[in-house]
mmCIF file of the N, C-alpha and C atoms, coordinates in Angstrom:
data_MODEL
# 
_entry.id   MODEL 
# 
loop_
_atom_site.group_PDB 
_atom_site.id 
_atom_site.type_symbol 
_atom_site.label_atom_id 
_atom_site.label_alt_id 
_atom_site.label_comp_id 
_atom_site.label_asym_id 
_atom_site.label_entity_id 
_atom_site.label_seq_id 
_atom_site.pdbx_PDB_ins_code 
_atom_site.Cartn_x 
_atom_site.Cartn_y 
_atom_site.Cartn_z 
_atom_site.occupancy 
_atom_site.B_iso_or_equiv 
_atom_site.pdbx_formal_charge 
_atom_site.auth_seq_id 
_atom_site.auth_comp_id 
_atom_site.auth_asym_id 
_atom_site.auth_atom_id 
_atom_site.pdbx_PDB_model_num 
ATOM 1   N N  . MET A 1 1  ? -21.722 -14.312 -18.665 1.00 0.00 ? 1  MET A N  1 
ATOM 2   C CA . MET A 1 1  ? -21.570 -13.088 -17.524 1.00 0.00 ? 1  MET A CA 1 
ATOM 3   C C  . MET A 1 1  ? -20.257 -12.419 -18.257 1.00 0.00 ? 1  MET A C  1 
ATOM 4   N N  . LEU A 1 2  ? -20.290 -11.337 -18.523 1.00 0.00 ? 2  LEU A N  1 
ATOM 5   C CA . LEU A 1 2  ? -19.337 -10.389 -18.701 1.00 0.00 ? 2  LEU A CA 1 
ATOM 6   C C  . LEU A 1 2  ? -18.651 -9.739  -17.477 1.00 0.00 ? 2  LEU A C  1 
ATOM 7   N N  . LYS A 1 3  ? -17.131 -9.490  -17.759 1.00 0.00 ? 3  LYS A N  1 
ATOM 8   C CA . LYS A 1 3  ? -16.116 -9.072  -16.545 1.00 0.00 ? 3  LYS A CA 1 
ATOM 9   C C  . LYS A 1 3  ? -15.791 -7.615  -17.228 1.00 0.00 ? 3  LYS A C  1 
ATOM 10  N N  . ALA A 1 4  ? -15.669 -6.739  -16.040 1.00 0.00 ? 4  ALA A N  1 
ATOM 11  C CA . ALA A 1 4  ? -15.234 -5.596  -16.317 1.00 0.00 ? 4  ALA A CA 1 
ATOM 12  C C  . ALA A 1 4  ? -13.666 -5.363  -16.432 1.00 0.00 ? 4  ALA A C  1 
ATOM 13  N N  . ASP A 1 5  ? -13.024 -5.024  -17.431 1.00 0.00 ? 5  ASP A N  1 
ATOM 14  C CA . ASP A 1 5  ? -11.703 -5.333  -17.877 1.00 0.00 ? 5  ASP A CA 1 
ATOM 15  C C  . ASP A 1 5  ? -10.694 -4.707  -16.553 1.00 0.00 ? 5  ASP A C  1 
ATOM 16  N N  . GLY A 1 6  ? -9.876  -5.318  -16.120 1.00 0.00 ? 6  GLY A N  1 
ATOM 17  C CA . GLY A 1 6  ? -8.718  -4.857  -15.136 1.00 0.00 ? 6  GLY A CA 1 
ATOM 18  C C  . GLY A 1 6  ? -9.406  -4.995  -13.627 1.00 0.00 ? 6  GLY A C  1 
ATOM 19  N N  . PHE A 1 7  ? -10.611 -5.363  -13.306 1.00 0.00 ? 7  PHE A N  1 
ATOM 20  C CA . PHE A 1 7  ? -10.809 -5.162  -12.058 1.00 0.00 ? 7  PHE A CA 1 
ATOM 21  C C  . PHE A 1 7  ? -10.962 -6.583  -11.474 1.00 0.00 ? 7  PHE A C  1 
ATOM 22  N N  . ASP A 1 8  ? -10.260 -7.672  -11.682 1.00 0.00 ? 8  ASP A N  1 
ATOM 23  C CA . ASP A 1 8  ? -10.346 -9.107  -11.357 1.00 0.00 ? 8  ASP A CA 1 
ATOM 24  C C  . ASP A 1 8  ? -10.504 -9.071  -9.935  1.00 0.00 ? 8  ASP A C  1 
ATOM 25  N N  . GLU A 1 9  ? -9.383  -8.393  -9.245  1.00 0.00 ? 9  GLU A N  1 
ATOM 26  C CA . GLU A 1 9  ? -9.260  -8.394  -7.906  1.00 0.00 ? 9  GLU A CA 1 
ATOM 27  C C  . GLU A 1 9  ? -10.475 -7.550  -6.973  1.00 0.00 ? 9  GLU A C  1 
ATOM 28  N N  . ALA A 1 10 ? -11.461 -7.262  -7.802  1.00 0.00 ? 10 ALA A N  1 
ATOM 29  C CA . ALA A 1 10 ? -12.379 -6.508  -6.866  1.00 0.00 ? 10 ALA A CA 1 
ATOM 30  C C  . ALA A 1 10 ? -13.700 -7.556  -7.069  1.00 0.00 ? 10 ALA A C  1 
ATOM 31  N N  . ILE A 1 11 ? -13.726 -8.696  -7.801  1.00 0.00 ? 11 ILE A N  1 
ATOM 32  C CA . ILE A 1 11 ? -14.761 -9.633  -7.588  1.00 0.00 ? 11 ILE A CA 1 
ATOM 33  C C  . ILE A 1 11 ? -14.853 -10.051 -6.151  1.00 0.00 ? 11 ILE A C  1 
ATOM 34  N N  . ILE A 1 12 ? -16.284 -9.945  -5.919  1.00 0.00 ? 12 ILE A N  1 
ATOM 35  C CA . ILE A 1 12 ? -16.478 -10.534 -4.541  1.00 0.00 ? 12 ILE A CA 1 
ATOM 36  C C  . ILE A 1 12 ? -17.900 -11.705 -4.805  1.00 0.00 ? 12 ILE A C  1 
ATOM 37  N N  . GLY A 1 13 ? -18.174 -11.868 -5.854  1.00 0.00 ? 13 GLY A N  1 
ATOM 38  C CA . GLY A 1 13 ? -19.151 -12.977 -6.063  1.00 0.00 ? 13 GLY A CA 1 
ATOM 39  C C  . GLY A 1 13 ? -19.958 -12.946 -7.610  1.00 0.00 ? 13 GLY A C  1 
ATOM 40  N N  . ILE A 1 14 ? -21.052 -13.497 -7.302  1.00 0.00 ? 14 ILE A N  1 
ATOM 41  C CA . ILE A 1 14 ? -22.149 -13.460 -8.380  1.00 0.00 ? 14 ILE A CA 1 
ATOM 42  C C  . ILE A 1 14 ? -23.556 -12.934 -7.679  1.00 0.00 ? 14 ILE A C  1 
ATOM 43  N N  . ALA A 1 15 ? -24.288 -12.051 -8.512  1.00 0.00 ? 15 ALA A N  1 
ATOM 44  C CA . ALA A 1 15 ? -25.137 -11.582 -8.105  1.00 0.00 ? 15 ALA A CA 1 
ATOM 45  C C  . ALA A 1 15 ? -26.602 -12.344 -8.987  1.00 0.00 ? 15 ALA A C  1 
ATOM 46  N N  . ARG A 1 16 ? -27.617 -12.674 -8.038  1.00 0.00 ? 16 ARG A N  1 
ATOM 47  C CA . ARG A 1 16 ? -28.510 -13.238 -8.717  1.00 0.00 ? 16 ARG A CA 1 
ATOM 48  C C  . ARG A 1 16 ? -29.958 -12.854 -8.472  1.00 0.00 ? 16 ARG A C  1 
ATOM 49  N N  . THR A 1 17 ? -30.774 -12.649 -9.240  1.00 0.00 ? 17 THR A N  1 
ATOM 50  C CA . THR A 1 17 ? -31.990 -11.891 -8.845  1.00 0.00 ? 17 THR A CA 1 
ATOM 51  C C  . THR A 1 17 ? -32.813 -12.732 -9.800  1.00 0.00 ? 17 THR A C  1 
ATOM 52  N N  . CYS A 1 18 ? -34.305 -12.428 -9.474  1.00 0.00 ? 18 CYS A N  1 
ATOM 53  C CA . CYS A 1 18 ? -35.575 -13.018 -10.195 1.00 0.00 ? 18 CYS A CA 1 
ATOM 54  C C  . CYS A 1 18 ? -35.626 -12.633 -11.804 1.00 0.00 ? 18 CYS A C  1 
ATOM 55  N N  . ASP A 1 19 ? -35.661 -13.581 -12.799 1.00 0.00 ? 19 ASP A N  1 
ATOM 56  C CA . ASP A 1 19 ? -35.840 -13.006 -14.143 1.00 0.00 ? 19 ASP A CA 1 
ATOM 57  C C  . ASP A 1 19 ? -34.765 -12.770 -14.762 1.00 0.00 ? 19 ASP A C  1 
ATOM 58  N N  . ARG A 1 20 ? -33.573 -12.802 -14.449 1.00 0.00 ? 20 ARG A N  1 
ATOM 59  C CA . ARG A 1 20 ? -32.313 -12.203 -15.002 1.00 0.00 ? 20 ARG A CA 1 
ATOM 60  C C  . ARG A 1 20 ? -31.271 -13.197 -14.834 1.00 0.00 ? 20 ARG A C  1 
ATOM 61  N N  . ASP A 1 21 ? -30.480 -13.433 -15.696 1.00 0.00 ? 21 ASP A N  1 
ATOM 62  C CA . ASP A 1 21 ? -29.389 -14.203 -15.695 1.00 0.00 ? 21 ASP A CA 1 
ATOM 63  C C  . ASP A 1 21 ? -28.370 -13.766 -14.344 1.00 0.00 ? 21 ASP A C  1 
ATOM 64  N N  . ASP A 1 22 ? -27.521 -14.797 -13.918 1.00 0.00 ? 22 ASP A N  1 
ATOM 65  C CA . ASP A 1 22 ? -26.404 -14.153 -12.959 1.00 0.00 ? 22 ASP A CA 1 
ATOM 66  C C  . ASP A 1 22 ? -25.648 -13.237 -13.489 1.00 0.00 ? 22 ASP A C  1 
ATOM 67  N N  . VAL A 1 23 ? -25.166 -12.379 -12.727 1.00 0.00 ? 23 VAL A N  1 
ATOM 68  C CA . VAL A 1 23 ? -24.017 -11.590 -13.363 1.00 0.00 ? 23 VAL A CA 1 
ATOM 69  C C  . VAL A 1 23 ? -22.851 -11.457 -12.388 1.00 0.00 ? 23 VAL A C  1 
ATOM 70  N N  . ILE A 1 24 ? -21.465 -11.098 -12.668 1.00 0.00 ? 24 ILE A N  1 
ATOM 71  C CA . ILE A 1 24 ? -20.460 -10.882 -11.690 1.00 0.00 ? 24 ILE A CA 1 
ATOM 72  C C  . ILE A 1 24 ? -20.749 -9.440  -10.821 1.00 0.00 ? 24 ILE A C  1 
ATOM 73  N N  . ALA A 1 25 ? -20.402 -10.022 -9.636  1.00 0.00 ? 25 ALA A N  1 
ATOM 74  C CA . ALA A 1 25 ? -20.699 -8.524  -8.499  1.00 0.00 ? 25 ALA A CA 1 
ATOM 75  C C  . ALA A 1 25 ? -19.023 -8.058  -8.070  1.00 0.00 ? 25 ALA A C  1 
ATOM 76  N N  . TYR A 1 26 ? -19.045 -6.877  -8.072  1.00 0.00 ? 26 TYR A N  1 
ATOM 77  C CA . TYR A 1 26 ? -17.645 -6.275  -7.774  1.00 0.00 ? 26 TYR A CA 1 
ATOM 78  C C  . TYR A 1 26 ? -18.047 -5.161  -6.742  1.00 0.00 ? 26 TYR A C  1 
ATOM 79  N N  . ASP A 1 27 ? -16.873 -5.304  -6.016  1.00 0.00 ? 27 ASP A N  1 
ATOM 80  C CA . ASP A 1 27 ? -16.807 -4.339  -4.600  1.00 0.00 ? 27 ASP A CA 1 
ATOM 81  C C  . ASP A 1 27 ? -16.357 -2.981  -5.439  1.00 0.00 ? 27 ASP A C  1 
ATOM 82  N N  . ALA A 1 28 ? -17.299 -1.974  -5.317  1.00 0.00 ? 28 ALA A N  1 
ATOM 83  C CA . ALA A 1 28 ? -17.195 -0.768  -6.055  1.00 0.00 ? 28 ALA A CA 1 
ATOM 84  C C  . ALA A 1 28 ? -15.946 0.196   -5.269  1.00 0.00 ? 28 ALA A C  1 
ATOM 85  N N  . ASN A 1 29 ? -15.726 -0.015  -3.949  1.00 0.00 ? 29 ASN A N  1 
ATOM 86  C CA . ASN A 1 29 ? -14.671 0.782   -3.532  1.00 0.00 ? 29 ASN A CA 1 
ATOM 87  C C  . ASN A 1 29 ? -13.224 0.085   -3.869  1.00 0.00 ? 29 ASN A C  1 
ATOM 88  N N  . LYS A 1 30 ? -13.276 -1.236  -4.255  1.00 0.00 ? 30 LYS A N  1 
ATOM 89  C CA . LYS A 1 30 ? -12.010 -2.057  -4.519  1.00 0.00 ? 30 LYS A CA 1 
ATOM 90  C C  . LYS A 1 30 ? -11.549 -1.506  -5.777  1.00 0.00 ? 30 LYS A C  1 
ATOM 91  N N  . CYS A 1 31 ? -12.679 -1.367  -6.728  1.00 0.00 ? 31 CYS A N  1 
ATOM 92  C CA . CYS A 1 31 ? -12.516 -0.908  -8.509  1.00 0.00 ? 31 CYS A CA 1 
ATOM 93  C C  . CYS A 1 31 ? -11.845 0.447   -8.361  1.00 0.00 ? 31 CYS A C  1 
ATOM 94  N N  . ILE A 1 32 ? -12.465 1.343   -7.302  1.00 0.00 ? 32 ILE A N  1 
ATOM 95  C CA . ILE A 1 32 ? -11.854 2.566   -7.368  1.00 0.00 ? 32 ILE A CA 1 
ATOM 96  C C  . ILE A 1 32 ? -10.310 2.705   -6.819  1.00 0.00 ? 32 ILE A C  1 
ATOM 97  N N  . GLN A 1 33 ? -10.206 1.974   -5.826  1.00 0.00 ? 33 GLN A N  1 
ATOM 98  C CA . GLN A 1 33 ? -8.562  1.763   -5.342  1.00 0.00 ? 33 GLN A CA 1 
ATOM 99  C C  . GLN A 1 33 ? -7.853  1.419   -6.527  1.00 0.00 ? 33 GLN A C  1 
ATOM 100 N N  . ILE A 1 34 ? -8.471  0.220   -7.244  1.00 0.00 ? 34 ILE A N  1 
ATOM 101 C CA . ILE A 1 34 ? -7.585  -0.355  -8.382  1.00 0.00 ? 34 ILE A CA 1 
ATOM 102 C C  . ILE A 1 34 ? -7.257  0.774   -9.427  1.00 0.00 ? 34 ILE A C  1 
ATOM 103 N N  . LEU A 1 35 ? -8.071  1.749   -9.634  1.00 0.00 ? 35 LEU A N  1 
ATOM 104 C CA . LEU A 1 35 ? -7.879  2.876   -10.556 1.00 0.00 ? 35 LEU A CA 1 
ATOM 105 C C  . LEU A 1 35 ? -6.847  3.791   -9.923  1.00 0.00 ? 35 LEU A C  1 
ATOM 106 N N  . VAL A 1 36 ? -6.738  3.932   -8.645  1.00 0.00 ? 36 VAL A N  1 
ATOM 107 C CA . VAL A 1 36 ? -5.844  4.998   -8.052  1.00 0.00 ? 36 VAL A CA 1 
ATOM 108 C C  . VAL A 1 36 ? -4.657  4.184   -8.234  1.00 0.00 ? 36 VAL A C  1 
ATOM 109 N N  . ASN A 1 37 ? -4.462  2.750   -7.717  1.00 0.00 ? 37 ASN A N  1 
ATOM 110 C CA . ASN A 1 37 ? -3.033  2.353   -7.603  1.00 0.00 ? 37 ASN A CA 1 
ATOM 111 C C  . ASN A 1 37 ? -2.438  2.034   -8.930  1.00 0.00 ? 37 ASN A C  1 
ATOM 112 N N  . ASN A 1 38 ? -3.122  1.728   -9.839  1.00 0.00 ? 38 ASN A N  1 
ATOM 113 C CA . ASN A 1 38 ? -2.781  0.964   -11.163 1.00 0.00 ? 38 ASN A CA 1 
ATOM 114 C C  . ASN A 1 38 ? -2.703  1.865   -12.324 1.00 0.00 ? 38 ASN A C  1 
ATOM 115 N N  . HIS A 1 39 ? -3.268  3.285   -12.159 1.00 0.00 ? 39 HIS A N  1 
ATOM 116 C CA . HIS A 1 39 ? -3.393  4.203   -13.547 1.00 0.00 ? 39 HIS A CA 1 
ATOM 117 C C  . HIS A 1 39 ? -3.353  5.567   -12.751 1.00 0.00 ? 39 HIS A C  1 
ATOM 118 N N  . ASP A 1 40 ? -2.555  5.842   -11.580 1.00 0.00 ? 40 ASP A N  1 
ATOM 119 C CA . ASP A 1 40 ? -2.112  7.277   -11.276 1.00 0.00 ? 40 ASP A CA 1 
ATOM 120 C C  . ASP A 1 40 ? -3.233  8.086   -11.281 1.00 0.00 ? 40 ASP A C  1 
ATOM 121 N N  . MET A 1 41 ? -4.470  7.855   -10.777 1.00 0.00 ? 41 MET A N  1 
ATOM 122 C CA . MET A 1 41 ? -5.349  8.658   -10.584 1.00 0.00 ? 41 MET A CA 1 
ATOM 123 C C  . MET A 1 41 ? -5.547  9.034   -9.199  1.00 0.00 ? 41 MET A C  1 
ATOM 124 N N  . SER A 1 42 ? -6.132  10.350  -8.991  1.00 0.00 ? 42 SER A N  1 
ATOM 125 C CA . SER A 1 42 ? -6.492  10.840  -7.513  1.00 0.00 ? 42 SER A CA 1 
ATOM 126 C C  . SER A 1 42 ? -7.740  9.968   -6.809  1.00 0.00 ? 42 SER A C  1 
ATOM 127 N N  . ASP A 1 43 ? -8.040  9.925   -5.943  1.00 0.00 ? 43 ASP A N  1 
ATOM 128 C CA . ASP A 1 43 ? -9.363  9.492   -5.367  1.00 0.00 ? 43 ASP A CA 1 
ATOM 129 C C  . ASP A 1 43 ? -10.546 9.987   -6.144  1.00 0.00 ? 43 ASP A C  1 
ATOM 130 N N  . GLU A 1 44 ? -10.372 11.302  -6.333  1.00 0.00 ? 44 GLU A N  1 
ATOM 131 C CA . GLU A 1 44 ? -11.524 12.187  -7.051  1.00 0.00 ? 44 GLU A CA 1 
ATOM 132 C C  . GLU A 1 44 ? -11.614 11.738  -8.537  1.00 0.00 ? 44 GLU A C  1 
ATOM 133 N N  . GLU A 1 45 ? -10.509 11.595  -9.217  1.00 0.00 ? 45 GLU A N  1 
ATOM 134 C CA . GLU A 1 45 ? -10.467 11.150  -10.520 1.00 0.00 ? 45 GLU A CA 1 
ATOM 135 C C  . GLU A 1 45 ? -10.977 9.879   -10.785 1.00 0.00 ? 45 GLU A C  1 
ATOM 136 N N  . ALA A 1 46 ? -10.509 9.101   -9.845  1.00 0.00 ? 46 ALA A N  1 
ATOM 137 C CA . ALA A 1 46 ? -10.741 7.526   -10.082 1.00 0.00 ? 46 ALA A CA 1 
ATOM 138 C C  . ALA A 1 46 ? -12.359 7.534   -9.486  1.00 0.00 ? 46 ALA A C  1 
ATOM 139 N N  . LEU A 1 47 ? -12.955 7.886   -8.762  1.00 0.00 ? 47 LEU A N  1 
ATOM 140 C CA . LEU A 1 47 ? -14.167 7.865   -8.604  1.00 0.00 ? 47 LEU A CA 1 
ATOM 141 C C  . LEU A 1 47 ? -15.350 8.301   -9.693  1.00 0.00 ? 47 LEU A C  1 
ATOM 142 N N  . GLU A 1 48 ? -14.806 9.614   -10.118 1.00 0.00 ? 48 GLU A N  1 
ATOM 143 C CA . GLU A 1 48 ? -15.637 10.120  -11.564 1.00 0.00 ? 48 GLU A CA 1 
ATOM 144 C C  . GLU A 1 48 ? -15.280 9.559   -12.479 1.00 0.00 ? 48 GLU A C  1 
ATOM 145 N N  . TYR A 1 49 ? -14.074 8.650   -12.885 1.00 0.00 ? 49 TYR A N  1 
ATOM 146 C CA . TYR A 1 49 ? -13.815 7.958   -14.090 1.00 0.00 ? 49 TYR A CA 1 
ATOM 147 C C  . TYR A 1 49 ? -14.727 6.728   -13.667 1.00 0.00 ? 49 TYR A C  1 
ATOM 148 N N  . PHE A 1 50 ? -14.667 6.091   -12.667 1.00 0.00 ? 50 PHE A N  1 
ATOM 149 C CA . PHE A 1 50 ? -15.583 4.656   -12.369 1.00 0.00 ? 50 PHE A CA 1 
ATOM 150 C C  . PHE A 1 50 ? -16.920 5.209   -12.575 1.00 0.00 ? 50 PHE A C  1 
ATOM 151 N N  . THR A 1 51 ? -17.529 5.946   -11.880 1.00 0.00 ? 51 THR A N  1 
ATOM 152 C CA . THR A 1 51 ? -18.862 6.162   -11.909 1.00 0.00 ? 51 THR A CA 1 
ATOM 153 C C  . THR A 1 51 ? -19.625 6.301   -13.335 1.00 0.00 ? 51 THR A C  1 
ATOM 154 N N  . PHE A 1 52 ? -18.913 7.228   -14.201 1.00 0.00 ? 52 PHE A N  1 
ATOM 155 C CA . PHE A 1 52 ? -19.071 7.541   -15.544 1.00 0.00 ? 52 PHE A CA 1 
ATOM 156 C C  . PHE A 1 52 ? -18.950 6.086   -16.634 1.00 0.00 ? 52 PHE A C  1 
ATOM 157 N N  . ASN A 1 53 ? -17.729 5.818   -16.610 1.00 0.00 ? 53 ASN A N  1 
ATOM 158 C CA . ASN A 1 53 ? -17.068 4.673   -17.498 1.00 0.00 ? 53 ASN A CA 1 
ATOM 159 C C  . ASN A 1 53 ? -17.294 3.405   -17.221 1.00 0.00 ? 53 ASN A C  1 
ATOM 160 N N  . VAL A 1 54 ? -17.400 3.056   -15.825 1.00 0.00 ? 54 VAL A N  1 
ATOM 161 C CA . VAL A 1 54 ? -17.281 1.603   -15.490 1.00 0.00 ? 54 VAL A CA 1 
ATOM 162 C C  . VAL A 1 54 ? -18.872 1.412   -14.844 1.00 0.00 ? 54 VAL A C  1 
ATOM 163 N N  . GLU A 1 55 ? -19.113 2.003   -13.989 1.00 0.00 ? 55 GLU A N  1 
ATOM 164 C CA . GLU A 1 55 ? -20.344 1.510   -13.246 1.00 0.00 ? 55 GLU A CA 1 
ATOM 165 C C  . GLU A 1 55 ? -21.500 2.121   -14.178 1.00 0.00 ? 55 GLU A C  1 
ATOM 166 N N  . GLY A 1 56 ? -21.396 3.276   -14.961 1.00 0.00 ? 56 GLY A N  1 
ATOM 167 C CA . GLY A 1 56 ? -22.302 3.449   -15.833 1.00 0.00 ? 56 GLY A CA 1 
ATOM 168 C C  . GLY A 1 56 ? -22.470 3.229   -16.829 1.00 0.00 ? 56 GLY A C  1 
ATOM 169 N N  . CYS A 1 57 ? -21.629 2.087   -17.382 1.00 0.00 ? 57 CYS A N  1 
ATOM 170 C CA . CYS A 1 57 ? -21.865 1.592   -18.678 1.00 0.00 ? 57 CYS A CA 1 
ATOM 171 C C  . CYS A 1 57 ? -22.826 0.239   -18.709 1.00 0.00 ? 57 CYS A C  1 
ATOM 172 N N  . TYR A 1 58 ? -23.593 0.091   -19.688 1.00 0.00 ? 58 TYR A N  1 
ATOM 173 C CA . TYR A 1 58 ? -24.513 -0.891  -19.700 1.00 0.00 ? 58 TYR A CA 1 
ATOM 174 C C  . TYR A 1 58 ? -24.144 -1.486  -21.160 1.00 0.00 ? 58 TYR A C  1 
ATOM 175 N N  . VAL A 1 59 ? -23.591 -2.922  -21.101 1.00 0.00 ? 59 VAL A N  1 
ATOM 176 C CA . VAL A 1 59 ? -23.322 -3.505  -22.185 1.00 0.00 ? 59 VAL A CA 1 
ATOM 177 C C  . VAL A 1 59 ? -23.988 -4.706  -22.713 1.00 0.00 ? 59 VAL A C  1 
ATOM 178 N N  . GLY A 1 60 ? -25.379 -4.558  -22.102 1.00 0.00 ? 60 GLY A N  1 
ATOM 179 C CA . GLY A 1 60 ? -26.099 -5.707  -22.452 1.00 0.00 ? 60 GLY A CA 1 
ATOM 180 C C  . GLY A 1 60 ? -26.470 -6.664  -21.361 1.00 0.00 ? 60 GLY A C  1 
ATOM 181 N N  . GLU A 1 61 ? -27.115 -7.647  -21.740 1.00 0.00 ? 61 GLU A N  1 
ATOM 182 C CA . GLU A 1 61 ? -27.252 -8.948  -20.715 1.00 0.00 ? 61 GLU A CA 1 
ATOM 183 C C  . GLU A 1 61 ? -25.975 -9.215  -20.328 1.00 0.00 ? 61 GLU A C  1 
ATOM 184 N N  . GLY A 1 62 ? -25.723 -9.725  -18.813 1.00 0.00 ? 62 GLY A N  1 
ATOM 185 C CA . GLY A 1 62 ? -24.363 -9.856  -18.455 1.00 0.00 ? 62 GLY A CA 1 
ATOM 186 C C  . GLY A 1 62 ? -23.746 -9.004  -17.998 1.00 0.00 ? 62 GLY A C  1 
ATOM 187 N N  . THR A 1 63 ? -24.277 -7.569  -18.011 1.00 0.00 ? 63 THR A N  1 
ATOM 188 C CA . THR A 1 63 ? -23.514 -6.415  -17.409 1.00 0.00 ? 63 THR A CA 1 
ATOM 189 C C  . THR A 1 63 ? -23.052 -6.627  -15.761 1.00 0.00 ? 63 THR A C  1 
ATOM 190 N N  . PRO A 1 64 ? -22.124 -6.658  -15.543 1.00 0.00 ? 64 PRO A N  1 
ATOM 191 C CA . PRO A 1 64 ? -21.787 -6.674  -13.998 1.00 0.00 ? 64 PRO A CA 1 
ATOM 192 C C  . PRO A 1 64 ? -22.536 -5.710  -13.107 1.00 0.00 ? 64 PRO A C  1 
ATOM 193 N N  . VAL A 1 65 ? -22.718 -5.775  -12.148 1.00 0.00 ? 65 VAL A N  1 
ATOM 194 C CA . VAL A 1 65 ? -23.222 -5.084  -10.772 1.00 0.00 ? 65 VAL A CA 1 
ATOM 195 C C  . VAL A 1 65 ? -21.947 -4.609  -10.078 1.00 0.00 ? 65 VAL A C  1 
ATOM 196 N N  . PHE A 1 66 ? -22.129 -3.442  -9.194  1.00 0.00 ? 66 PHE A N  1 
ATOM 197 C CA . PHE A 1 66 ? -21.111 -2.916  -8.460  1.00 0.00 ? 66 PHE A CA 1 
ATOM 198 C C  . PHE A 1 66 ? -21.807 -2.736  -6.982  1.00 0.00 ? 66 PHE A C  1 
ATOM 199 N N  . VAL A 1 67 ? -21.133 -3.202  -6.017  1.00 0.00 ? 67 VAL A N  1 
ATOM 200 C CA . VAL A 1 67 ? -21.765 -3.286  -4.948  1.00 0.00 ? 67 VAL A CA 1 
ATOM 201 C C  . VAL A 1 67 ? -21.090 -2.205  -4.050  1.00 0.00 ? 67 VAL A C  1 
ATOM 202 N N  . TRP A 1 68 ? -22.030 -1.230  -3.197  1.00 0.00 ? 68 TRP A N  1 
ATOM 203 C CA . TRP A 1 68 ? -21.360 -0.376  -2.475  1.00 0.00 ? 68 TRP A CA 1 
ATOM 204 C C  . TRP A 1 68 ? -21.651 -0.850  -0.920  1.00 0.00 ? 68 TRP A C  1 
ATOM 205 N N  . GLU A 1 69 ? -20.702 -0.526  -0.176  1.00 0.00 ? 69 GLU A N  1 
ATOM 206 C CA . GLU A 1 69 ? -20.946 -0.883  1.221   1.00 0.00 ? 69 GLU A CA 1 
ATOM 207 C C  . GLU A 1 69 ? -21.942 0.220   1.749   1.00 0.00 ? 69 GLU A C  1 
ATOM 208 N N  . ALA A 1 70 ? -22.954 -0.267  2.569   1.00 0.00 ? 70 ALA A N  1 
ATOM 209 C CA . ALA A 1 70 ? -23.841 0.737   3.193   1.00 0.00 ? 70 ALA A CA 1 
ATOM 210 C C  . ALA A 1 70 ? -24.148 0.168   4.681   1.00 0.00 ? 70 ALA A C  1 
ATOM 211 N N  . ASP A 1 71 ? -24.746 1.072   5.309   1.00 0.00 ? 71 ASP A N  1 
ATOM 212 C CA . ASP A 1 71 ? -25.132 0.878   6.947   1.00 0.00 ? 71 ASP A CA 1 
ATOM 213 C C  . ASP A 1 71 ? -26.549 0.158   6.683   1.00 0.00 ? 71 ASP A C  1 
ATOM 214 N N  . ILE A 1 72 ? -26.972 -0.885  6.875   1.00 0.00 ? 72 ILE A N  1 
ATOM 215 C CA . ILE A 1 72 ? -28.079 -1.541  6.807   1.00 0.00 ? 72 ILE A CA 1 
ATOM 216 C C  . ILE A 1 72 ? -29.139 -1.141  7.741   1.00 0.00 ? 72 ILE A C  1 
ATOM 217 N N  . THR A 1 73 ? -28.934 -0.538  8.714   1.00 0.00 ? 73 THR A N  1 
ATOM 218 C CA . THR A 1 73 ? -30.136 0.065   9.519   1.00 0.00 ? 73 THR A CA 1 
ATOM 219 C C  . THR A 1 73 ? -30.416 1.268   8.870   1.00 0.00 ? 73 THR A C  1 
ATOM 220 N N  . GLU A 1 74 ? -30.012 1.708   7.469   1.00 0.00 ? 74 GLU A N  1 
ATOM 221 C CA . GLU A 1 74 ? -30.644 2.899   7.052   1.00 0.00 ? 74 GLU A CA 1 
ATOM 222 C C  . GLU A 1 74 ? -31.990 2.537   6.043   1.00 0.00 ? 74 GLU A C  1 
ATOM 223 N N  . PHE A 1 75 ? -31.993 0.842   6.086   1.00 0.00 ? 75 PHE A N  1 
ATOM 224 C CA . PHE A 1 75 ? -33.168 0.411   5.164   1.00 0.00 ? 75 PHE A CA 1 
ATOM 225 C C  . PHE A 1 75 ? -34.262 -0.040  5.985   1.00 0.00 ? 75 PHE A C  1 
ATOM 226 N N  . GLU A 1 76 ? -35.415 0.134   5.457   1.00 0.00 ? 76 GLU A N  1 
ATOM 227 C CA . GLU A 1 76 ? -36.558 -0.788  6.108   1.00 0.00 ? 76 GLU A CA 1 
ATOM 228 C C  . GLU A 1 76 ? -36.811 -1.968  5.613   1.00 0.00 ? 76 GLU A C  1 
ATOM 229 N N  . TYR A 1 77 ? -37.291 -3.036  6.324   1.00 0.00 ? 77 TYR A N  1 
ATOM 230 C CA . TYR A 1 77 ? -37.526 -4.456  6.110   1.00 0.00 ? 77 TYR A CA 1 
ATOM 231 C C  . TYR A 1 77 ? -38.885 -4.332  5.391   1.00 0.00 ? 77 TYR A C  1 
ATOM 232 N N  . VAL A 1 78 ? -38.994 -5.519  4.428   1.00 0.00 ? 78 VAL A N  1 
ATOM 233 C CA . VAL A 1 78 ? -40.084 -5.962  3.733   1.00 0.00 ? 78 VAL A CA 1 
ATOM 234 C C  . VAL A 1 78 ? -40.960 -6.713  4.654   1.00 0.00 ? 78 VAL A C  1 
ATOM 235 N N  . LYS A 1 79 ? -42.178 -6.630  4.651   1.00 0.00 ? 79 LYS A N  1 
ATOM 236 C CA . LYS A 1 79 ? -42.964 -7.541  5.672   1.00 0.00 ? 79 LYS A CA 1 
ATOM 237 C C  . LYS A 1 79 ? -44.064 -8.543  4.974   1.00 0.00 ? 79 LYS A C  1 
# 
């Protein structure tokens, strides 16, 4: 499993899915807050940097996943 440099405080667990190796799961909002707090970025700058340079970066097998909070009532159940 690969780690996103500088975001250890945002780790929320391990993501597991069929036919893939486990990967580290991060809270996306905590990652953005880390950028704001530790790198003197505005909220907008941190969001743009995060989505392009962190979340949008595939570094091969083991690339971490980033979890965004969502209202589960917006989704349908599989039957």
